[in-house]
C-alpha positions, 0 to 999 in steps of 0.5 A, spaced: 355 562 542 358 563 549 352 564 555 354 571 557 353 573 549 346 569 549 344 574 556 346 580 552 342 578 546 335 577 550 337 584 553 338 587 547 331 584 544 328 587 551 331 593 550 329 594 543 321 592 544 321 598 549 324 603 543 320 599 538 313 600 543 314 607 543 315 608 535 309 603 533 304 605 539 303 612 535 299 610 530 293 605 533 293 611 538 293 617 534 286 619 535 286 619 543 293 623 542 290 628 537 284 629 542 289 629 548 294 634 545 289 638 543 291 638 535 288 636 529 290 630 525 294 634 519 299 637 525 300 631 529 302 628 522 307 633 520 311 631 526 311 624 524 314 626 518 319 629 522 320 624 525 321 619 519 326 624 516 331 624 523 333 617 520 336 620 514 340 622 518 342 616 522 349 615 519 351 622 523 348 620 529 350 612 529 357 614 527 359 615 535 359 607 535 365 606 530 369 612 533 368 611 541 365 604 541 359 600 541 357 600 548 358 608 548 353 608 542 348 604 545 348 608 551 347 614 548 342 612 544 338 610 550 339 616 554 336 620 548 330 615 548 329 616 556 330 624 556 325 624 550 320 620 553 321 624 560 320 630 557 312 628 556 312 625 563 314 632 566 311 637 561 304 633 557 304 638 551 304 638 544 311 641 543 314 636 548 311 631 544 314 633 538 321 633 542 319 626 545 318 624 538 325 626 535 329 624 541 326 617 541 327 617 534 334 619 534 336 614 540 333 608 537 337 610 530 343 610 534 342 604 539 340 599 533 346 600 529 351 600 535 348 594 537 348 590 530 355 592 529 357 589 536 353 583 534 357 583 528 364 584 532 362 578 537 358 573 533 361 569 528 358 570 520 355 563 520 351 564 525 350 572 525 343 571 522 340 567 528 343 573 533 340 578 529 334 575 528 333 574 536 333 581 536 329 583 531 324 579 534 323 586 539 319 589 533 313 584 533 313 583 540 312 591 541 306 590 536 303 584 540 306 585 547 308 592 548 302 596 544 297 592 548 300 594 555 300 601 553 293 601 551 292 598 558 295 604 561 292 609 557 285 605 558 286 606 566 290 612 567 289 616 560 294 617 554 300 621 559 300 615 563 305 611 557 310 616 558 313 615 565 312 608 564 317 608 558 322 613 561 322 608 567 324 603 562 329 607 558 333 608 566 332 600 567 335 599 560 340 604 561 343 601 568 342 594 566 346 594 559 351 599 563 352 593 568 351 587 563 356 589 557 363 589 557 367 596 557 369 599 550 376 599 548 379 606 549 379 610 542 386 610 539 389 614 534 387 608 528 379 609 529 376 614 523 372 620 525 365 620 522 367 624 516 372 618 514 367 613 515 362 616 512 367 617 506 369 609 506 362 607 506 360 612 500 367 610 496 366 602 497 362 598 491 359 593 496 356 598 501 353 602 496 349 596 492 347 593 499 344 600 500 341 601 494 338 594 495 335 596 501 332 602 499 329 598 493 326 593 498 323 598 503 319 602 497 317 596 494 314 594 501 311 601 502 307 601 495 303 596 499 303 598 505 301 605 505 295 603 501 292 596 504 288 600 509 284 603 503 284 597 499 281 594 505 276 599 506 274 600 498 273 592 498 269 591 504 266 597 507 269 601 513 270 595 517 273 596 524 274 590 525 277 588 518 283 593 520 283 591 526 284 583 524 289 586 518 293 589 524 293 582 528 295 579 521 301 584 520 303 582 527 304 575 526 307 575 519 312 579 522 314 574 528 313 568 523 318 572 518 323 573 524 323 566 526 324 563 519 331 567 519 332 564 525 331 557 523 333 558 515 337 564 514 344 561 516 343 554 513 341 557 506 346 563 506 344 570 507 344 572 500 340 566 498 335 567 503 334 575 501 333 573 494 327 567 496 325 572 500 324 577 495 322 572 490 316 569 494 314 576 496 313 578 488 309 572 488 304 574 495 303 581 491 299 578 486 296 573 491 292 580 493 288 581 487 287 574 486 284 572 493 282 579 495 275 577 493 274 576 500 276 578 507 279 571 508 283 571 502 285 578 503 288 577 510 292 570 507 295 575 502 296 580 507 300 575 511 304 572 505 306 579 503 309 581 510 312 574 512 316 574 506 318 581 506 320 580 513 324 574 511 328 578 506 329 584 510 332 581 516 336 576 512 339 582 509 341 585 516 347 580 518 350 580 510 350 588 511 354 588 518 359 583 514 360 588 508 365 594 511 367 591 519 372 597 519 365 602 519 360 597 521 356 602 525 356 607 520 354 603 515 348 599 519 346 606 520 346 608 513 342 602 512 337 605 516 337 612 512 336 607 506 331 605 508 327 611 510 328 614 503 326 608 500 319 608 504 319 616 503 319 615 495 314 609 496 309 614 500 310 619 495 308 614 489 304 610 493 297 615 492 299 615 484 299 607 483 293 605 487 289 609 481 289 603 478 288 599 484 291 594 488 294 591 481 298 597 480 301 598 487 303 591 486 306 591 479 310 597 482 312 593 487 314 587 483 319 592 479 322 594 485 323 587 488 326 585 481 331 591 481 333 589 489 335 583 486 339 585 481 343 590 486 344 584 490 346 579 485 351 585 483 355 585 490 362 583 488 363 580 494 361 573 495 360 571 502 367 568 503 370 575 501 365 578 506 369 583 510 376 583 506 375 591 504 378 593 497 
C-alpha cells in the first residue's frame, strides 16, 4: 500500500470519527438535549426517527460519487455535515437541531459510500479488508473518544458548545481532504446518471443478494440491540452503573471486531469471514440467557454478541465494494439503505419478541442470521469473479 494512500486512510478515519461522533452522541446526552431544547422525549425521538429514514434515500444522494467523482462525493458530504452542525451553533433552537440532524445524516450517508468507493478503486481486493477496517475504527473511536470529549465540552460550557466545535472540525476536514485527495477525472459521457446506476444495482442478482444479506444481518442485531438495556434493567434492577458498563463493553467490542477484521478478513477471505462472524454471533446470542444470571455474565454475553456482529458486518463491506465496480458508490449507498431498513424492521418487531424474554429475541436473531447466511451462500459469483459483471 502506497504511503500517500496510507495517509489518506488515516485522514478518512479521523474525518469519519467526527461524523460518527455527531451521529452517536445524541443517545447518551438525550436528557441534556431534551432539557436544553425545551422539548419532551417523544418529540426528540420523532426527530431521530426522521434521521434514520434519511438512510433509505442514500442511494439517491451518494450516486454523485459515481457520476461526478469520489472526491466530489466526499466533499459534498462534508459540506452538508458542516452546514448542519453550524446551524445549531448560530441558531440554538429545536427546529435548528432537527435541521442539523438531517443535514449531518445526509453528509454521513454521502461521505461514507463515496469513501468506500474510493478505496474500492485504489486498494486491491486481496487487501481491501484491512483498508476498510482501519476506516471503520472511526465507529468505535467516536464512542470511546469523541463522545467523552463532547461530554467534557457540555460539562464546561453547556450543550451548545459541541456544535461550534463540530463545525470547526468539519471545516478542517473539508480543507484537509480537498488538499490531500487527487482531483477527480472529468465526467465523461460514459459515466451513468443516478437512475441508470440504480437500475444497474437493482437488476444485478449478486448485488440484490448482498443487500438482502445486509438487511437480515442488521435486523438480527436490532432484535437484541433494542432490548438489551431493558433486559439488564429487568434482570438486575435499575442500575445506571450497569447500563454505563454495558455501553463501555459495546464500545470495546466494536473496537475488537474491527481489529479482528484487520487481522483475519483478508487472510480468511471475505465470504468465509462473514459466515464465521454470523455463526459465532448466533452462538453468542444463546450466551445471553445462559450467562445472564449475573451482571458479569450478561456483560460477557453482550461483548461476544457485539464483537462477532462487528466482525461480520465490517467483513461484508469490502465484499460489497467488489460486486459492482461500475456503480460502486451507488451500491455502497444502497447497502446503507438496506441496513437502515433492517434496523427499522428489527425495531418494529423487537418489543413483541421480547414478550418471551431475551430468549425470544435471541431465537429471532439466530433465524435472521441463518437467512443472511443463505443469502451469502446464494451469491452467484465467487471472490475471484467479483467485479466481472454479467
